[in-house]
C-alpha positions as CSV (number, residue, x, y, z in Angstrom):
1,M,-5.4,12.6,-12.3
2,N,-4.7,11.0,-9.4
3,S,-7.7,9.7,-7.8
4,R,-5.9,8.3,-4.2
5,R,-7.2,9.3,-1.4
6,K,-6.3,10.9,1.7
7,D,-5.9,7.7,3.6
8,G,-4.1,6.0,0.3
9,I,-6.5,4.6,-1.0
10,D,-7.8,4.7,-4.8
11,P,-10.9,4.5,-5.3
12,V,-10.3,3.4,-9.0
13,T,-8.0,0.4,-8.4
14,R,-10.2,-1.4,-5.3
15,A,-13.0,-1.3,-8.0
16,R,-10.9,-2.7,-10.2
17,A,-10.0,-5.5,-7.8
18,R,-13.6,-6.1,-7.2
19,R,-14.5,-6.8,-9.9
20,R,-12.0,-9.3,-10.6
21,A,-12.6,-10.9,-7.6
22,L,-16.1,-11.6,-9.1
23,Q,-14.4,-13.3,-11.5
24,A,-12.3,-15.3,-9.8
25,V,-15.0,-15.9,-6.9
26,Y,-17.5,-16.8,-10.0
27,A,-15.0,-19.2,-11.0
28,W,-14.3,-20.5,-7.9
29,Q,-17.7,-21.0,-7.2
30,V,-18.5,-23.0,-11.1
31,S,-15.1,-24.7,-10.5
32,G,-13.5,-25.1,-7.4
33,G,-10.4,-25.2,-6.2
34,N,-8.5,-23.3,-3.3
35,A,-7.9,-19.5,-2.6
36,Q,-3.8,-20.1,-4.1
37,Q,-5.2,-21.9,-7.6
38,V,-8.2,-19.1,-8.1
39,I,-5.8,-16.0,-6.9
40,A,-3.1,-17.2,-9.4
41,Q,-5.5,-17.8,-12.1
42,F,-6.5,-14.4,-12.1
43,A,-3.3,-12.5,-10.3
44,H,-1.7,-12.1,-13.5
45,E,-4.8,-10.3,-15.0
46,Q,-4.9,-8.1,-12.6
47,A,-0.9,-6.7,-12.6
48,H,-2.2,-5.6,-16.0
49,E,-5.5,-4.3,-15.0
50,V,-3.9,-1.7,-12.5
51,A,-5.7,-3.2,-9.4
52,D,-5.0,-3.1,-6.0
53,L,-3.9,-6.9,-5.9
54,E,-3.7,-7.1,-1.7
55,Y,-7.3,-6.4,-1.5
56,F,-8.2,-8.5,-4.5
57,E,-6.1,-11.4,-2.8
58,D,-8.0,-10.5,0.4
59,L,-11.2,-11.1,-0.6
60,V,-11.1,-13.5,-3.0
61,R,-8.8,-15.2,0.4
62,G,-12.0,-13.5,2.7
63,V,-15.3,-15.1,0.6
64,L,-13.3,-18.7,0.3
65,A,-12.3,-19.0,3.8
66,H,-15.5,-17.5,5.3
67,C,-18.2,-18.9,2.9
68,A,-20.3,-20.9,4.8
69,E,-20.5,-18.0,7.4
70,L,-21.1,-15.5,4.6
71,D,-24.0,-17.5,3.3
72,A,-25.4,-18.2,6.5
73,D,-25.2,-14.7,7.1
74,L,-26.8,-13.8,4.2
75,A,-29.2,-16.7,4.4
76,E,-32.0,-14.1,6.6
77,Y,-32.4,-11.5,3.8
78,L,-32.9,-13.7,0.8
79,D,-36.3,-14.9,-0.3
80,R,-34.8,-18.5,-1.7
81,T,-31.4,-20.5,-0.9
82,V,-27.6,-19.7,-1.2
83,E,-27.8,-21.7,-4.3
84,E,-30.9,-20.8,-6.1
85,V,-29.5,-17.7,-6.3
86,D,-28.1,-16.6,-10.1
87,P,-24.7,-17.3,-9.8
88,V,-23.0,-14.2,-10.4
89,E,-25.3,-12.4,-8.0
90,R,-24.3,-14.7,-5.5
91,A,-20.5,-14.2,-5.8
92,V,-21.5,-10.1,-5.6
93,L,-23.4,-10.9,-2.6
94,R,-20.7,-13.2,-0.8
95,I,-17.9,-10.5,-1.9
96,A,-19.9,-7.5,-0.2
97,T,-20.9,-9.8,2.8
98,Y,-17.0,-10.4,3.1
99,E,-16.6,-6.3,3.0
100,L,-19.8,-6.1,6.1
101,R,-18.7,-8.2,8.1
102,H,-15.0,-8.3,7.9
103,R,-13.7,-5.0,6.1
104,L,-15.1,-2.2,8.6
105,D,-12.7,-0.1,7.6
106,V,-15.0,0.1,4.1
107,P,-18.0,2.3,4.7
108,Y,-21.1,0.4,4.5
109,R,-22.1,2.6,1.5
110,V,-19.0,2.3,-0.3
111,V,-19.6,-1.9,-0.2
112,L,-23.2,-1.5,-1.0
113,N,-22.5,1.0,-4.0
114,E,-20.1,-1.4,-5.6
115,A,-22.5,-4.3,-5.3
116,V,-24.6,-2.8,-7.2
117,E,-22.4,-1.4,-10.3
118,I,-20.7,-5.0,-10.3
119,A,-24.2,-6.5,-10.6
120,K,-25.4,-4.1,-13.4
121,R,-22.0,-4.6,-14.9
122,F,-22.1,-8.6,-14.8
123,G,-25.5,-9.8,-13.7
124,S,-28.5,-10.5,-14.5
125,E,-31.1,-7.9,-15.9
126,H,-32.4,-6.5,-12.9
127,G,-29.8,-8.5,-10.7
128,H,-28.8,-5.2,-9.7
129,T,-32.3,-4.7,-7.6
130,Y,-31.9,-7.6,-5.4
131,V,-28.5,-7.2,-4.4
132,N,-29.5,-3.9,-3.3
133,G,-32.1,-4.8,-1.5
134,V,-30.5,-7.9,0.5
135,L,-27.2,-5.6,1.2
136,D,-29.4,-2.9,2.6
137,R,-31.4,-4.4,5.0
138,A,-28.3,-6.9,6.0
139,A,-25.8,-3.4,6.6
140,M,-29.0,-1.9,9.1
141,Q,-28.2,-4.9,10.7
142,W,-25.0,-5.5,10.4
143,R,-23.5,-2.0,10.2
144,P,-26.0,-0.3,13.3
145,A,-23.6,2.4,13.7
146,E,-22.9,3.6,10.3
147,T,-26.7,3.1,9.3
148,G,-28.6,4.3,12.4
149,A,-30.0,7.4,11.1
150,R,-31.5,5.6,8.0
151,A,-33.3,2.9,10.7
152,G,-34.3,5.4,13.3
C-alpha cells in the first residue's frame, strides 16, 4: 500500500528521515564535524532504509546551521540550560525546533507527534513527556495561527 499523500509526501519515509536525522544530530553533538561529514556518515544507511533523503539532509543541515538560534529559541521553554538537557532529548528538541521555525509546510501537530514518538523510542524513560511539554508551550508562541484554537 502506498502511504503517499496527495501532496506527494510519504509520512513513513519522512518519519524514517527524522529518526536518521536524530542519530546524525546526536553524533554531531558528541563528536562534532560539519554538516557534510555528518550527512555522509549516515547517507549510505539512509538510502538502504528507504527514507526521504532530501528531508533528512535539510533537517541535519538546518539544525547544524541554525543551532545557536534554535538553542536561544528553546531556552525560554526549558527548566535548565540546553547543555543540561539529555543529549537525545536535546537532539529531538533541536530538530523539532528547526521544523517549527523553518519548515512551516509541516503542521505543528506532525512535528510534535513525531518528536514525542522519537523521544519514546530513543530517549530516556520520561524524556518524551519533557519533549512534549517544551514543544507544546513553544508551538503556541511560534505557530499561533495553528494553535490559536487551543490557546484561546
